[in-house]
Each structure stands twice: as structure tokens, then as C-alpha cells.
C-alpha positions, 0 to 999 in steps of 0.5 A, spaced: 322 055 909 321 060 904 322 068 904 315 070 906 315 065 912 322 068 914 319 075 914 314 073 918 319 072 923 323 078 923 324 084 927 321 091 925 326 097 924 324 099 931 325 093 934 332 092 931 334 099 933 332 098 940 336 091 941 342 094 939 348 096 944 354 097 940 353 101 934 346 104 936 348 111 937 353 110 930 347 108 927 343 114 929 348 119 927 348 116 920 341 116 920 339 123 922 345 126 918 344 122 911 340 126 906 337 123 899 337 127 893 330 130 890 332 125 884 333 119 889 326 121 892 323 120 885 325 114 884 324 111 891 317 114 891 315 110 885 316 104 888 311 105 893 305 101 889 311 095 888 309 093 895 317 091 895 319 088 902 326 087 905 329 081 909 336 084 912 341 080 915 345 084 921 349 084 927 349 090 932 357 088 932 358 090 925 361 096 923 358 095 915 351 094 918 353 101 922 353 105 916 349 101 910 343 100 914 341 107 916 342 109 909 338 103 907 333 105 912 332 112 910 331 109 902 326 104 905 322 109 909 321 113 902 319 107 898 314 104 903 318 098 903 317 094 909 323 091 912 324 085 917 331 085 921 335 078 923 341 077 927 346 073 923 348 068 928 341 066 930 338 065 924 344 061 920 339 057 915 337 064 912 344 067 912 347 061 909 343 062 903 347 068 902 354 067 903 359 071 900 363 069 895 360 062 897 363 061 903 363 068 908 357 070 912 358 077 911 353 082 913 349 086 912 345 082 906 339 085 904 333 081 900 328 084 897 322 080 895 316 081 891 308 080 894 309 073 893 315 072 897 319 071 891 326 074 891 327 079 886 334 082 889 340 082 893 344 087 896 351 087 900 355 087 904 359 093 901 358 097 896 364 097 891 368 103 893 367 101 900 370 095 899 376 098 895 377 103 902 377 096 906 382 092 902 386 098 901 387 099 909 387 092 910 393 092 906 397 096 910 396 091 917 402 087 918 400 079 918 397 076 923 400 073 928 405 079 928 406 082 935 403 088 932 397 086 929 392 087 935 394 094 935 394 096 928 387 092 927 384 095 933 386 102 930 383 101 923 377 098 927 377 105 930 379 109 924 374 105 919 368 106 924 370 114 924 370 114 917 363 110 916 360 115 921 363 121 918 364 120 910 358 123 906 362 121 899 362 114 902 354 115 904 353 116 897 357 111 894 352 106 898 347 109 897 347 109 889 350 102 889 343 100 893 339 104 888 342 101 882 340 094 885 333 097 887 333 099 880 334 092 877 330 089 882 324 093 880 325 091 872 325 084 874 318 085 877 315 088 870 
């Protein structure tokens, strides 16, 4: 199935948010507190005539989706990028076209398409600075199988969720990485 056909099957932003159970409040907190700079707005507004659309692979339980999607949603609104959301586990045929490192079903994945349904860009699952933070934090965990791993992992999840919902610098890294991808995508269409 081509991406234009997939796009027609996705959920709108509002539908996706209304189906959320686990991270809806955190996603909305970030959405309501994230701000774009004037230069960001100027660039995003320049995309409005491009008629870009996005397919977003996600899941409610995913902490990376919780922090990345509200930032993307704000930018997509400014750029008038119509976006459709797909639950990863219910759309494995689409997900498996966008595996991280060829093996992992990591999310979120944001796929930009042009008005003809051709892929022009892809982002996800993490900005490089966020990946560095997660890698460093995971190195501090005891090995899997050790008795203290489960509690340490739960603490890691709690601390990471807290940081994702409050660290404005992290949000800025995410925004800048997404904008970089969008700039490269637009250059592909010209």
C-alpha cells in the first residue's frame, strides 16, 4: 500500500489524543507549554503552501512519543501539515517499513509526504541529544536479570518522564532536529 493510501486510514490529531490513556496529560502539558521562536514560525509559515502531510507511528505508552509528538503537533499546526496518527502495533505493515537500525520498531516515526503521497522526509525516534541522554542513563542501570534491575528501570522511566515533561532545553533540541529534517525535506521537493 502506498503512503497516500495509508494516510487516509490514520487518526486525526484530536482523535489520537482522545484515544490516549497513559500519557495524555503529559502530552498536553508539553503541548501547552512549548513555544516556538519567531524564526521558527517564519520557517514553518513558509511551508504552508507546500501541502505537506505527515504519517506518525506512535503508541500511547511510549515516553518518546509523549515528548516528541506535542512539539511536532505545534509545528505541524503552524506549517499547516495535515497529520494522521497510527498505532504502531495495529499497523505493523507500515511500521516495518521504518525500522530503526533495520531491526527495532522504535517510535515515534514521523513520515512527511508531498501532495502526491511521495515520501520527502522521515524523523524519529529521538533527537541525537535525547538519544545521548537515554544512552547514558541506561548505562547506569544494573544488568538485566539482576535482582535490582526492575526497580532501577522503573526509576529510570520515572526520572525520564519527569525530565521529558519539564526540560525546555530538551524540547529545544527536539524542535531543532525536527526543523532540520523539515528543511531537508522541502529542499527535496524543489
